[in-house]
mmCIF file of the protein (N, C-alpha, C, O) and its ligand, coordinates in Angstrom:
data_MODEL
# 
_entry.id   MODEL 
# 
loop_
_entity.id 
_entity.type 
_entity.pdbx_number_of_molecules 
1 polymer     1 
2 non-polymer 1 
# 
_entity_poly.entity_id                      1 
_entity_poly.type                           'polypeptide(L)' 
_entity_poly.nstd_linkage                   no 
_entity_poly.nstd_monomer                   no 
_entity_poly.pdbx_seq_one_letter_code       MDCPRCEATLDTYTLYGKEAVTCERCGYLGVSVEHRSEPKEIESWQSALDRFNTE 
_entity_poly.pdbx_seq_one_letter_code_can   MDCPRCEATLDTYTLYGKEAVTCERCGYLGVSVEHRSEPKEIESWQSALDRFNTE 
_entity_poly.pdbx_strand_id                 A 
# 
loop_
_entity_poly_seq.entity_id 
_entity_poly_seq.num 
_entity_poly_seq.mon_id 
_entity_poly_seq.hetero 
1 1  MET n 
1 2  ASP n 
1 3  CYS n 
1 4  PRO n 
1 5  ARG n 
1 6  CYS n 
1 7  GLU n 
1 8  ALA n 
1 9  THR n 
1 10 LEU n 
1 11 ASP n 
1 12 THR n 
1 13 TYR n 
1 14 THR n 
1 15 LEU n 
1 16 TYR n 
1 17 GLY n 
1 18 LYS n 
1 19 GLU n 
1 20 ALA n 
1 21 VAL n 
1 22 THR n 
1 23 CYS n 
1 24 GLU n 
1 25 ARG n 
1 26 CYS n 
1 27 GLY n 
1 28 TYR n 
1 29 LEU n 
1 30 GLY n 
1 31 VAL n 
1 32 SER n 
1 33 VAL n 
1 34 GLU n 
1 35 HIS n 
1 36 ARG n 
1 37 SER n 
1 38 GLU n 
1 39 PRO n 
1 40 LYS n 
1 41 GLU n 
1 42 ILE n 
1 43 GLU n 
1 44 SER n 
1 45 TRP n 
1 46 GLN n 
1 47 SER n 
1 48 ALA n 
1 49 LEU n 
1 50 ASP n 
1 51 ARG n 
1 52 PHE n 
1 53 ASN n 
1 54 THR n 
1 55 GLU n 
# 
loop_
_struct_asym.id 
_struct_asym.entity_id 
A 1 
B 2 
# 
loop_
_chem_comp.id 
_chem_comp.type 
_chem_comp.mon_nstd_flag 
ALA 'L-peptide linking' y 
ARG 'L-peptide linking' y 
ASN 'L-peptide linking' y 
ASP 'L-peptide linking' y 
CYS 'L-peptide linking' y 
GLN 'L-peptide linking' y 
GLU 'L-peptide linking' y 
GLY 'peptide linking'   y 
HIS 'L-peptide linking' y 
ILE 'L-peptide linking' y 
LEU 'L-peptide linking' y 
LYS 'L-peptide linking' y 
MET 'L-peptide linking' y 
PHE 'L-peptide linking' y 
PRO 'L-peptide linking' y 
SER 'L-peptide linking' y 
THR 'L-peptide linking' y 
TRP 'L-peptide linking' y 
TYR 'L-peptide linking' y 
VAL 'L-peptide linking' y 
ZN  non-polymer         . 
# 
_pdbx_entity_nonpoly.entity_id   2 
_pdbx_entity_nonpoly.name        ? 
_pdbx_entity_nonpoly.comp_id     ZN 
# 
_pdbx_nonpoly_scheme.asym_id         B 
_pdbx_nonpoly_scheme.entity_id       2 
_pdbx_nonpoly_scheme.mon_id          ZN 
_pdbx_nonpoly_scheme.ndb_seq_num     1 
_pdbx_nonpoly_scheme.pdb_seq_num     101 
_pdbx_nonpoly_scheme.auth_seq_num    101 
_pdbx_nonpoly_scheme.pdb_mon_id      ZN 
_pdbx_nonpoly_scheme.auth_mon_id     ZN 
_pdbx_nonpoly_scheme.pdb_strand_id   A 
_pdbx_nonpoly_scheme.pdb_ins_code    . 
# 
loop_
_atom_site.group_PDB 
_atom_site.id 
_atom_site.type_symbol 
_atom_site.label_atom_id 
_atom_site.label_alt_id 
_atom_site.label_comp_id 
_atom_site.label_asym_id 
_atom_site.label_entity_id 
_atom_site.label_seq_id 
_atom_site.pdbx_PDB_ins_code 
_atom_site.Cartn_x 
_atom_site.Cartn_y 
_atom_site.Cartn_z 
_atom_site.occupancy 
_atom_site.B_iso_or_equiv 
_atom_site.pdbx_formal_charge 
_atom_site.auth_seq_id 
_atom_site.auth_comp_id 
_atom_site.auth_asym_id 
_atom_site.auth_atom_id 
_atom_site.pdbx_PDB_model_num 
ATOM   1   N  N  . MET A 1 1  ? 135.435 98.583  102.728 1.00 0.00 ? 1   MET A N  1 
ATOM   2   C  CA . MET A 1 1  ? 134.755 99.653  101.987 1.00 0.00 ? 1   MET A CA 1 
ATOM   3   C  C  . MET A 1 1  ? 135.709 100.223 100.939 1.00 0.00 ? 1   MET A C  1 
ATOM   4   O  O  . MET A 1 1  ? 136.904 100.393 101.183 1.00 0.00 ? 1   MET A O  1 
ATOM   5   N  N  . ASP A 1 2  ? 135.154 100.507 99.789  1.00 0.00 ? 2   ASP A N  1 
ATOM   6   C  CA . ASP A 1 2  ? 136.009 101.066 98.748  1.00 0.00 ? 2   ASP A CA 1 
ATOM   7   C  C  . ASP A 1 2  ? 135.626 102.527 98.511  1.00 0.00 ? 2   ASP A C  1 
ATOM   8   O  O  . ASP A 1 2  ? 134.509 102.954 98.802  1.00 0.00 ? 2   ASP A O  1 
ATOM   9   N  N  . CYS A 1 3  ? 136.587 103.275 97.973  1.00 0.00 ? 3   CYS A N  1 
ATOM   10  C  CA . CYS A 1 3  ? 136.358 104.721 97.659  1.00 0.00 ? 3   CYS A CA 1 
ATOM   11  C  C  . CYS A 1 3  ? 135.251 104.899 96.606  1.00 0.00 ? 3   CYS A C  1 
ATOM   12  O  O  . CYS A 1 3  ? 135.285 104.240 95.566  1.00 0.00 ? 3   CYS A O  1 
ATOM   13  N  N  . PRO A 1 4  ? 134.274 105.775 96.860  1.00 0.00 ? 4   PRO A N  1 
ATOM   14  C  CA . PRO A 1 4  ? 133.234 105.996 95.873  1.00 0.00 ? 4   PRO A CA 1 
ATOM   15  C  C  . PRO A 1 4  ? 133.721 106.773 94.708  1.00 0.00 ? 4   PRO A C  1 
ATOM   16  O  O  . PRO A 1 4  ? 133.022 106.851 93.697  1.00 0.00 ? 4   PRO A O  1 
ATOM   17  N  N  . ARG A 1 5  ? 134.872 107.351 94.787  1.00 0.00 ? 5   ARG A N  1 
ATOM   18  C  CA . ARG A 1 5  ? 135.406 108.109 93.652  1.00 0.00 ? 5   ARG A CA 1 
ATOM   19  C  C  . ARG A 1 5  ? 136.316 107.250 92.772  1.00 0.00 ? 5   ARG A C  1 
ATOM   20  O  O  . ARG A 1 5  ? 136.131 107.208 91.556  1.00 0.00 ? 5   ARG A O  1 
ATOM   21  N  N  . CYS A 1 6  ? 137.285 106.572 93.363  1.00 0.00 ? 6   CYS A N  1 
ATOM   22  C  CA . CYS A 1 6  ? 138.292 105.871 92.588  1.00 0.00 ? 6   CYS A CA 1 
ATOM   23  C  C  . CYS A 1 6  ? 138.347 104.383 92.885  1.00 0.00 ? 6   CYS A C  1 
ATOM   24  O  O  . CYS A 1 6  ? 139.120 103.648 92.270  1.00 0.00 ? 6   CYS A O  1 
ATOM   25  N  N  . GLU A 1 7  ? 137.490 103.923 93.869  1.00 0.00 ? 7   GLU A N  1 
ATOM   26  C  CA . GLU A 1 7  ? 137.361 102.501 94.136  1.00 0.00 ? 7   GLU A CA 1 
ATOM   27  C  C  . GLU A 1 7  ? 138.665 101.892 94.825  1.00 0.00 ? 7   GLU A C  1 
ATOM   28  O  O  . GLU A 1 7  ? 138.817 100.674 94.926  1.00 0.00 ? 7   GLU A O  1 
ATOM   29  N  N  . ALA A 1 8  ? 139.534 102.761 95.261  1.00 0.00 ? 8   ALA A N  1 
ATOM   30  C  CA . ALA A 1 8  ? 140.664 102.301 96.020  1.00 0.00 ? 8   ALA A CA 1 
ATOM   31  C  C  . ALA A 1 8  ? 140.215 101.888 97.460  1.00 0.00 ? 8   ALA A C  1 
ATOM   32  O  O  . ALA A 1 8  ? 139.132 102.287 97.890  1.00 0.00 ? 8   ALA A O  1 
ATOM   33  N  N  . THR A 1 9  ? 141.001 101.125 98.179  1.00 0.00 ? 9   THR A N  1 
ATOM   34  C  CA . THR A 1 9  ? 140.663 100.818 99.551  1.00 0.00 ? 9   THR A CA 1 
ATOM   35  C  C  . THR A 1 9  ? 140.747 102.000 100.465 1.00 0.00 ? 9   THR A C  1 
ATOM   36  O  O  . THR A 1 9  ? 141.746 102.720 100.467 1.00 0.00 ? 9   THR A O  1 
ATOM   37  N  N  . LEU A 1 10 ? 139.691 102.218 101.261 1.00 0.00 ? 10  LEU A N  1 
ATOM   38  C  CA . LEU A 1 10 ? 139.701 103.362 102.167 1.00 0.00 ? 10  LEU A CA 1 
ATOM   39  C  C  . LEU A 1 10 ? 140.359 102.975 103.535 1.00 0.00 ? 10  LEU A C  1 
ATOM   40  O  O  . LEU A 1 10 ? 140.282 101.839 104.001 1.00 0.00 ? 10  LEU A O  1 
ATOM   41  N  N  . ASP A 1 11 ? 140.993 103.982 104.119 1.00 0.00 ? 11  ASP A N  1 
ATOM   42  C  CA . ASP A 1 11 ? 141.482 103.827 105.462 1.00 0.00 ? 11  ASP A CA 1 
ATOM   43  C  C  . ASP A 1 11 ? 140.403 104.279 106.410 1.00 0.00 ? 11  ASP A C  1 
ATOM   44  O  O  . ASP A 1 11 ? 139.741 105.288 106.165 1.00 0.00 ? 11  ASP A O  1 
ATOM   45  N  N  . THR A 1 12 ? 140.216 103.552 107.485 1.00 0.00 ? 12  THR A N  1 
ATOM   46  C  CA . THR A 1 12 ? 139.146 103.830 108.455 1.00 0.00 ? 12  THR A CA 1 
ATOM   47  C  C  . THR A 1 12 ? 139.709 104.007 109.853 1.00 0.00 ? 12  THR A C  1 
ATOM   48  O  O  . THR A 1 12 ? 140.498 103.188 110.324 1.00 0.00 ? 12  THR A O  1 
ATOM   49  N  N  . TYR A 1 13 ? 139.304 105.071 110.508 1.00 0.00 ? 13  TYR A N  1 
ATOM   50  C  CA . TYR A 1 13 ? 139.671 105.258 111.916 1.00 0.00 ? 13  TYR A CA 1 
ATOM   51  C  C  . TYR A 1 13 ? 138.632 106.157 112.587 1.00 0.00 ? 13  TYR A C  1 
ATOM   52  O  O  . TYR A 1 13 ? 137.755 106.727 111.939 1.00 0.00 ? 13  TYR A O  1 
ATOM   53  N  N  . THR A 1 14 ? 138.767 106.258 113.902 1.00 0.00 ? 14  THR A N  1 
ATOM   54  C  CA . THR A 1 14 ? 137.885 107.051 114.659 1.00 0.00 ? 14  THR A CA 1 
ATOM   55  C  C  . THR A 1 14 ? 138.399 108.455 114.863 1.00 0.00 ? 14  THR A C  1 
ATOM   56  O  O  . THR A 1 14 ? 139.552 108.642 115.251 1.00 0.00 ? 14  THR A O  1 
ATOM   57  N  N  . LEU A 1 15 ? 137.516 109.506 114.593 1.00 0.00 ? 15  LEU A N  1 
ATOM   58  C  CA . LEU A 1 15 ? 137.923 110.853 114.789 1.00 0.00 ? 15  LEU A CA 1 
ATOM   59  C  C  . LEU A 1 15 ? 136.752 111.552 115.438 1.00 0.00 ? 15  LEU A C  1 
ATOM   60  O  O  . LEU A 1 15 ? 135.632 111.471 114.934 1.00 0.00 ? 15  LEU A O  1 
ATOM   61  N  N  . TYR A 1 16 ? 136.986 112.247 116.559 1.00 0.00 ? 16  TYR A N  1 
ATOM   62  C  CA . TYR A 1 16 ? 135.932 112.984 117.294 1.00 0.00 ? 16  TYR A CA 1 
ATOM   63  C  C  . TYR A 1 16 ? 134.724 112.038 117.603 1.00 0.00 ? 16  TYR A C  1 
ATOM   64  O  O  . TYR A 1 16 ? 133.560 112.437 117.570 1.00 0.00 ? 16  TYR A O  1 
ATOM   65  N  N  . GLY A 1 17 ? 135.076 110.792 117.895 1.00 0.00 ? 17  GLY A N  1 
ATOM   66  C  CA . GLY A 1 17 ? 134.010 109.872 118.302 1.00 0.00 ? 17  GLY A CA 1 
ATOM   67  C  C  . GLY A 1 17 ? 133.219 109.313 117.159 1.00 0.00 ? 17  GLY A C  1 
ATOM   68  O  O  . GLY A 1 17 ? 132.244 108.595 117.381 1.00 0.00 ? 17  GLY A O  1 
ATOM   69  N  N  . LYS A 1 18 ? 133.617 109.627 115.901 1.00 0.00 ? 18  LYS A N  1 
ATOM   70  C  CA . LYS A 1 18 ? 132.927 109.088 114.741 1.00 0.00 ? 18  LYS A CA 1 
ATOM   71  C  C  . LYS A 1 18 ? 133.902 108.328 113.902 1.00 0.00 ? 18  LYS A C  1 
ATOM   72  O  O  . LYS A 1 18 ? 135.107 108.583 113.927 1.00 0.00 ? 18  LYS A O  1 
ATOM   73  N  N  . GLU A 1 19 ? 133.351 107.352 113.128 1.00 0.00 ? 19  GLU A N  1 
ATOM   74  C  CA . GLU A 1 19 ? 134.207 106.644 112.232 1.00 0.00 ? 19  GLU A CA 1 
ATOM   75  C  C  . GLU A 1 19 ? 134.472 107.404 110.921 1.00 0.00 ? 19  GLU A C  1 
ATOM   76  O  O  . GLU A 1 19 ? 133.539 107.712 110.179 1.00 0.00 ? 19  GLU A O  1 
ATOM   77  N  N  . ALA A 1 20 ? 135.712 107.695 110.652 1.00 0.00 ? 20  ALA A N  1 
ATOM   78  C  CA . ALA A 1 20 ? 136.040 108.472 109.456 1.00 0.00 ? 20  ALA A CA 1 
ATOM   79  C  C  . ALA A 1 20 ? 136.710 107.579 108.458 1.00 0.00 ? 20  ALA A C  1 
ATOM   80  O  O  . ALA A 1 20 ? 137.397 106.625 108.823 1.00 0.00 ? 20  ALA A O  1 
ATOM   81  N  N  . VAL A 1 21 ? 136.510 107.887 107.180 1.00 0.00 ? 21  VAL A N  1 
ATOM   82  C  CA . VAL A 1 21 ? 137.205 107.143 106.132 1.00 0.00 ? 21  VAL A CA 1 
ATOM   83  C  C  . VAL A 1 21 ? 137.954 108.150 105.228 1.00 0.00 ? 21  VAL A C  1 
ATOM   84  O  O  . VAL A 1 21 ? 137.462 109.237 104.925 1.00 0.00 ? 21  VAL A O  1 
ATOM   85  N  N  . THR A 1 22 ? 139.137 107.742 104.826 1.00 0.00 ? 22  THR A N  1 
ATOM   86  C  CA . THR A 1 22 ? 139.886 108.549 103.868 1.00 0.00 ? 22  THR A CA 1 
ATOM   87  C  C  . THR A 1 22 ? 140.437 107.703 102.751 1.00 0.00 ? 22  THR A C  1 
ATOM   88  O  O  . THR A 1 22 ? 140.614 106.495 102.908 1.00 0.00 ? 22  THR A O  1 
ATOM   89  N  N  . CYS A 1 23 ? 140.711 108.326 101.624 1.00 0.00 ? 23  CYS A N  1 
ATOM   90  C  CA . CYS A 1 23 ? 141.346 107.677 100.476 1.00 0.00 ? 23  CYS A CA 1 
ATOM   91  C  C  . CYS A 1 23 ? 142.658 108.414 100.237 1.00 0.00 ? 23  CYS A C  1 
ATOM   92  O  O  . CYS A 1 23 ? 142.667 109.604 99.925  1.00 0.00 ? 23  CYS A O  1 
ATOM   93  N  N  . GLU A 1 24 ? 143.739 107.708 100.384 1.00 0.00 ? 24  GLU A N  1 
ATOM   94  C  CA . GLU A 1 24 ? 145.053 108.353 100.117 1.00 0.00 ? 24  GLU A CA 1 
ATOM   95  C  C  . GLU A 1 24 ? 145.290 108.553 98.608  1.00 0.00 ? 24  GLU A C  1 
ATOM   96  O  O  . GLU A 1 24 ? 146.143 109.345 98.209  1.00 0.00 ? 24  GLU A O  1 
ATOM   97  N  N  . ARG A 1 25 ? 144.568 107.866 97.825  1.00 0.00 ? 25  ARG A N  1 
ATOM   98  C  CA . ARG A 1 25 ? 144.784 107.916 96.355  1.00 0.00 ? 25  ARG A CA 1 
ATOM   99  C  C  . ARG A 1 25 ? 144.180 109.222 95.790  1.00 0.00 ? 25  ARG A C  1 
ATOM   100 O  O  . ARG A 1 25 ? 144.860 109.935 95.053  1.00 0.00 ? 25  ARG A O  1 
ATOM   101 N  N  . CYS A 1 26 ? 142.957 109.531 96.115  1.00 0.00 ? 26  CYS A N  1 
ATOM   102 C  CA . CYS A 1 26 ? 142.331 110.696 95.510  1.00 0.00 ? 26  CYS A CA 1 
ATOM   103 C  C  . CYS A 1 26 ? 141.944 111.787 96.507  1.00 0.00 ? 26  CYS A C  1 
ATOM   104 O  O  . CYS A 1 26 ? 141.451 112.844 96.114  1.00 0.00 ? 26  CYS A O  1 
ATOM   105 N  N  . GLY A 1 27 ? 142.167 111.527 97.805  1.00 0.00 ? 27  GLY A N  1 
ATOM   106 C  CA . GLY A 1 27 ? 141.906 112.543 98.798  1.00 0.00 ? 27  GLY A CA 1 
ATOM   107 C  C  . GLY A 1 27 ? 140.489 112.543 99.281  1.00 0.00 ? 27  GLY A C  1 
ATOM   108 O  O  . GLY A 1 27 ? 140.086 113.498 99.944  1.00 0.00 ? 27  GLY A O  1 
ATOM   109 N  N  . TYR A 1 28 ? 139.708 111.537 98.992  1.00 0.00 ? 28  TYR A N  1 
ATOM   110 C  CA . TYR A 1 28 ? 138.329 111.457 99.434  1.00 0.00 ? 28  TYR A CA 1 
ATOM   111 C  C  . TYR A 1 28 ? 138.322 111.455 100.962 1.00 0.00 ? 28  TYR A C  1 
ATOM   112 O  O  . TYR A 1 28 ? 139.191 110.843 101.582 1.00 0.00 ? 28  TYR A O  1 
ATOM   113 N  N  . LEU A 1 29 ? 137.342 112.137 101.579 1.00 0.00 ? 29  LEU A N  1 
ATOM   114 C  CA . LEU A 1 29 ? 137.224 112.190 103.029 1.00 0.00 ? 29  LEU A CA 1 
ATOM   115 C  C  . LEU A 1 29 ? 135.785 112.120 103.408 1.00 0.00 ? 29  LEU A C  1 
ATOM   116 O  O  . LEU A 1 29 ? 134.957 112.875 102.898 1.00 0.00 ? 29  LEU A O  1 
ATOM   117 N  N  . GLY A 1 30 ? 135.475 111.203 104.313 1.00 0.00 ? 30  GLY A N  1 
ATOM   118 C  CA . GLY A 1 30 ? 134.059 111.101 104.739 1.00 0.00 ? 30  GLY A CA 1 
ATOM   119 C  C  . GLY A 1 30 ? 133.895 110.397 106.048 1.00 0.00 ? 30  GLY A C  1 
ATOM   120 O  O  . GLY A 1 30 ? 134.873 109.918 106.622 1.00 0.00 ? 30  GLY A O  1 
ATOM   121 N  N  . VAL A 1 31 ? 132.662 110.320 106.546 1.00 0.00 ? 31  VAL A N  1 
ATOM   122 C  CA . VAL A 1 31 ? 132.404 109.623 107.783 1.00 0.00 ? 31  VAL A CA 1 
ATOM   123 C  C  . VAL A 1 31 ? 131.264 108.626 107.507 1.00 0.00 ? 31  VAL A C  1 
ATOM   124 O  O  . VAL A 1 31 ? 130.376 108.856 106.686 1.00 0.00 ? 31  VAL A O  1 
ATOM   125 N  N  . SER A 1 32 ? 131.344 107.542 108.218 1.00 0.00 ? 32  SER A N  1 
ATOM   126 C  CA . SER A 1 32 ? 130.291 106.496 108.112 1.00 0.00 ? 32  SER A CA 1 
ATOM   127 C  C  . SER A 1 32 ? 129.237 106.845 109.139 1.00 0.00 ? 32  SER A C  1 
ATOM   128 O  O  . SER A 1 32 ? 129.558 106.986 110.319 1.00 0.00 ? 32  SER A O  1 
ATOM   129 N  N  . VAL A 1 33 ? 127.995 106.989 108.728 1.00 0.00 ? 33  VAL A N  1 
ATOM   130 C  CA . VAL A 1 33 ? 126.846 107.268 109.596 1.00 0.00 ? 33  VAL A CA 1 
ATOM   131 C  C  . VAL A 1 33 ? 126.131 105.931 109.807 1.00 0.00 ? 33  VAL A C  1 
ATOM   132 O  O  . VAL A 1 33 ? 125.880 105.177 108.867 1.00 0.00 ? 33  VAL A O  1 
ATOM   133 N  N  . GLU A 1 34 ? 125.813 105.666 111.086 1.00 0.00 ? 34  GLU A N  1 
ATOM   134 C  CA . GLU A 1 34 ? 125.207 104.368 111.390 1.00 0.00 ? 34  GLU A CA 1 
ATOM   135 C  C  . GLU A 1 34 ? 123.942 104.002 110.578 1.00 0.00 ? 34  GLU A C  1 
ATOM   136 O  O  . GLU A 1 34 ? 123.734 102.846 110.209 1.00 0.00 ? 34  GLU A O  1 
ATOM   137 N  N  . HIS A 1 35 ? 123.119 105.015 110.318 1.00 0.00 ? 35  HIS A N  1 
ATOM   138 C  CA . HIS A 1 35 ? 121.831 104.723 109.663 1.00 0.00 ? 35  HIS A CA 1 
ATOM   139 C  C  . HIS A 1 35 ? 121.990 104.700 108.132 1.00 0.00 ? 35  HIS A C  1 
ATOM   140 O  O  . HIS A 1 35 ? 121.037 104.411 107.409 1.00 0.00 ? 35  HIS A O  1 
ATOM   141 N  N  . ARG A 1 36 ? 123.122 104.985 107.681 1.00 0.00 ? 36  ARG A N  1 
ATOM   142 C  CA . ARG A 1 36 ? 123.326 105.060 106.197 1.00 0.00 ? 36  ARG A CA 1 
ATOM   143 C  C  . ARG A 1 36 ? 124.524 104.232 105.809 1.00 0.00 ? 36  ARG A C  1 
ATOM   144 O  O  . ARG A 1 36 ? 125.509 104.148 106.543 1.00 0.00 ? 36  ARG A O  1 
ATOM   145 N  N  . SER A 1 37 ? 124.433 103.655 104.709 1.00 0.00 ? 37  SER A N  1 
ATOM   146 C  CA . SER A 1 37 ? 125.556 102.841 104.177 1.00 0.00 ? 37  SER A CA 1 
ATOM   147 C  C  . SER A 1 37 ? 126.547 103.709 103.423 1.00 0.00 ? 37  SER A C  1 
ATOM   148 O  O  . SER A 1 37 ? 127.730 103.378 103.341 1.00 0.00 ? 37  SER A O  1 
ATOM   149 N  N  . GLU A 1 38 ? 126.083 104.791 102.885 1.00 0.00 ? 38  GLU A N  1 
ATOM   150 C  CA . GLU A 1 38 ? 126.981 105.709 102.125 1.00 0.00 ? 38  GLU A CA 1 
ATOM   151 C  C  . GLU A 1 38 ? 127.642 106.688 103.066 1.00 0.00 ? 38  GLU A C  1 
ATOM   152 O  O  . GLU A 1 38 ? 126.962 107.326 103.870 1.00 0.00 ? 38  GLU A O  1 
ATOM   153 N  N  . PRO A 1 39 ? 128.963 106.821 102.983 1.00 0.00 ? 39  PRO A N  1 
ATOM   154 C  CA . PRO A 1 39 ? 129.667 107.800 103.775 1.00 0.00 ? 39  PRO A CA 1 
ATOM   155 C  C  . PRO A 1 39 ? 129.342 109.245 103.345 1.00 0.00 ? 39  PRO A C  1 
ATOM   156 O  O  . PRO A 1 39 ? 129.148 109.500 102.156 1.00 0.00 ? 39  PRO A O  1 
ATOM   157 N  N  . LYS A 1 40 ? 129.285 110.124 104.234 1.00 0.00 ? 40  LYS A N  1 
ATOM   158 C  CA . LYS A 1 40 ? 129.034 111.539 103.958 1.00 0.00 ? 40  LYS A CA 1 
ATOM   159 C  C  . LYS A 1 40 ? 130.328 112.266 103.811 1.00 0.00 ? 40  LYS A C  1 
ATOM   160 O  O  . LYS A 1 40 ? 131.183 112.178 104.692 1.00 0.00 ? 40  LYS A O  1 
ATOM   161 N  N  . GLU A 1 41 ? 130.506 112.970 102.753 1.00 0.00 ? 41  GLU A N  1 
ATOM   162 C  CA . GLU A 1 41 ? 131.729 113.676 102.490 1.00 0.00 ? 41  GLU A CA 1 
ATOM   163 C  C  . GLU A 1 41 ? 131.801 115.000 103.282 1.00 0.00 ? 41  GLU A C  1 
ATOM   164 O  O  . GLU A 1 41 ? 130.885 115.819 103.205 1.00 0.00 ? 41  GLU A O  1 
ATOM   165 N  N  . ILE A 1 42 ? 132.860 115.195 104.018 1.00 0.00 ? 42  ILE A N  1 
ATOM   166 C  CA . ILE A 1 42 ? 132.982 116.350 104.827 1.00 0.00 ? 42  ILE A CA 1 
ATOM   167 C  C  . ILE A 1 42 ? 134.396 117.027 104.517 1.00 0.00 ? 42  ILE A C  1 
ATOM   168 O  O  . ILE A 1 42 ? 135.378 116.737 105.201 1.00 0.00 ? 42  ILE A O  1 
ATOM   169 N  N  . GLU A 1 43 ? 134.460 117.872 103.540 1.00 0.00 ? 43  GLU A N  1 
ATOM   170 C  CA . GLU A 1 43 ? 135.706 118.452 103.180 1.00 0.00 ? 43  GLU A CA 1 
ATOM   171 C  C  . GLU A 1 43 ? 136.324 119.336 104.266 1.00 0.00 ? 43  GLU A C  1 
ATOM   172 O  O  . GLU A 1 43 ? 137.538 119.537 104.318 1.00 0.00 ? 43  GLU A O  1 
ATOM   173 N  N  . SER A 1 44 ? 135.463 119.845 105.111 1.00 0.00 ? 44  SER A N  1 
ATOM   174 C  CA . SER A 1 44 ? 135.942 120.775 106.212 1.00 0.00 ? 44  SER A CA 1 
ATOM   175 C  C  . SER A 1 44 ? 136.783 120.122 107.211 1.00 0.00 ? 44  SER A C  1 
ATOM   176 O  O  . SER A 1 44 ? 137.418 120.794 108.023 1.00 0.00 ? 44  SER A O  1 
ATOM   177 N  N  . TRP A 1 45 ? 136.823 118.784 107.192 1.00 0.00 ? 45  TRP A N  1 
ATOM   178 C  CA . TRP A 1 45 ? 137.673 118.033 108.173 1.00 0.00 ? 45  TRP A CA 1 
ATOM   179 C  C  . TRP A 1 45 ? 139.082 117.938 107.709 1.00 0.00 ? 45  TRP A C  1 
ATOM   180 O  O  . TRP A 1 45 ? 139.933 117.413 108.427 1.00 0.00 ? 45  TRP A O  1 
ATOM   181 N  N  . GLN A 1 46 ? 139.362 118.421 106.546 1.00 0.00 ? 46  GLN A N  1 
ATOM   182 C  CA . GLN A 1 46 ? 140.706 118.230 105.953 1.00 0.00 ? 46  GLN A CA 1 
ATOM   183 C  C  . GLN A 1 46 ? 141.843 118.822 106.863 1.00 0.00 ? 46  GLN A C  1 
ATOM   184 O  O  . GLN A 1 46 ? 142.889 118.205 107.066 1.00 0.00 ? 46  GLN A O  1 
ATOM   185 N  N  . SER A 1 47 ? 141.579 120.024 107.382 1.00 0.00 ? 47  SER A N  1 
ATOM   186 C  CA . SER A 1 47 ? 142.642 120.608 108.213 1.00 0.00 ? 47  SER A CA 1 
ATOM   187 C  C  . SER A 1 47 ? 142.851 119.808 109.522 1.00 0.00 ? 47  SER A C  1 
ATOM   188 O  O  . SER A 1 47 ? 143.982 119.682 109.991 1.00 0.00 ? 47  SER A O  1 
ATOM   189 N  N  . ALA A 1 48 ? 141.800 119.288 110.089 1.00 0.00 ? 48  ALA A N  1 
ATOM   190 C  CA . ALA A 1 48 ? 141.927 118.445 111.278 1.00 0.00 ? 48  ALA A CA 1 
ATOM   191 C  C  . ALA A 1 48 ? 142.679 117.164 110.971 1.00 0.00 ? 48  ALA A C  1 
ATOM   192 O  O  . ALA A 1 48 ? 143.529 116.705 111.734 1.00 0.00 ? 48  ALA A O  1 
ATOM   193 N  N  . LEU A 1 49 ? 142.327 116.601 109.809 1.00 0.00 ? 49  LEU A N  1 
ATOM   194 C  CA . LEU A 1 49 ? 143.014 115.363 109.414 1.00 0.00 ? 49  LEU A CA 1 
ATOM   195 C  C  . LEU A 1 49 ? 144.481 115.578 109.135 1.00 0.00 ? 49  LEU A C  1 
ATOM   196 O  O  . LEU A 1 49 ? 145.319 114.735 109.456 1.00 0.00 ? 49  LEU A O  1 
ATOM   197 N  N  . ASP A 1 50 ? 144.786 116.714 108.535 1.00 0.00 ? 50  ASP A N  1 
ATOM   198 C  CA . ASP A 1 50 ? 146.206 117.063 108.276 1.00 0.00 ? 50  ASP A CA 1 
ATOM   199 C  C  . ASP A 1 50 ? 147.019 117.089 109.588 1.00 0.00 ? 50  ASP A C  1 
ATOM   200 O  O  . ASP A 1 50 ? 148.141 116.588 109.668 1.00 0.00 ? 50  ASP A O  1 
ATOM   201 N  N  . ARG A 1 51 ? 146.385 117.708 110.622 1.00 0.00 ? 51  ARG A N  1 
ATOM   202 C  CA . ARG A 1 51 ? 147.017 117.732 111.913 1.00 0.00 ? 51  ARG A CA 1 
ATOM   203 C  C  . ARG A 1 51 ? 147.138 116.364 112.483 1.00 0.00 ? 51  ARG A C  1 
ATOM   204 O  O  . ARG A 1 51 ? 148.162 116.026 113.076 1.00 0.00 ? 51  ARG A O  1 
ATOM   205 N  N  . PHE A 1 52 ? 146.088 115.535 112.317 1.00 0.00 ? 52  PHE A N  1 
ATOM   206 C  CA . PHE A 1 52 ? 145.980 114.204 112.849 1.00 0.00 ? 52  PHE A CA 1 
ATOM   207 C  C  . PHE A 1 52 ? 147.105 113.334 112.206 1.00 0.00 ? 52  PHE A C  1 
ATOM   208 O  O  . PHE A 1 52 ? 147.766 112.559 112.897 1.00 0.00 ? 52  PHE A O  1 
ATOM   209 N  N  . ASN A 1 53 ? 147.292 113.474 110.949 1.00 0.00 ? 53  ASN A N  1 
ATOM   210 C  CA . ASN A 1 53 ? 148.301 112.665 110.253 1.00 0.00 ? 53  ASN A CA 1 
ATOM   211 C  C  . ASN A 1 53 ? 149.706 113.016 110.521 1.00 0.00 ? 53  ASN A C  1 
ATOM   212 O  O  . ASN A 1 53 ? 150.569 112.152 110.366 1.00 0.00 ? 53  ASN A O  1 
ATOM   213 N  N  . THR A 1 54 ? 150.015 114.208 110.911 1.00 0.00 ? 54  THR A N  1 
ATOM   214 C  CA . THR A 1 54 ? 151.353 114.694 111.092 1.00 0.00 ? 54  THR A CA 1 
ATOM   215 C  C  . THR A 1 54 ? 151.802 114.465 112.545 1.00 0.00 ? 54  THR A C  1 
ATOM   216 O  O  . THR A 1 54 ? 152.988 114.619 112.835 1.00 0.00 ? 54  THR A O  1 
ATOM   217 N  N  . GLU A 1 55 ? 150.953 114.125 113.407 1.00 0.00 ? 55  GLU A N  1 
ATOM   218 C  CA . GLU A 1 55 ? 151.358 113.875 114.813 1.00 0.00 ? 55  GLU A CA 1 
ATOM   219 C  C  . GLU A 1 55 ? 151.903 112.512 115.025 1.00 0.00 ? 55  GLU A C  1 
ATOM   220 O  O  . GLU A 1 55 ? 152.279 112.165 116.145 1.00 0.00 ? 55  GLU A O  1 
HETATM 221 ZN ZN . ZN  B 2 .  ? 139.673 107.509 96.075  1.00 0.00 2 101 ZN  A ZN 1 
# 
């Protein structure tokens, strides 16, 4: 999957039981929903991800 903003390769991992995608290049953050092909952007997860990345 590529970033919808800058088309860079997204990093994918599981967070809170859901598949999350992030783009290190532009800071895009989203989750993949099973019923939809387009990831949903959730900016409010940024603080949680910051904690996740520093551990
Ligand atoms: Zn991007």
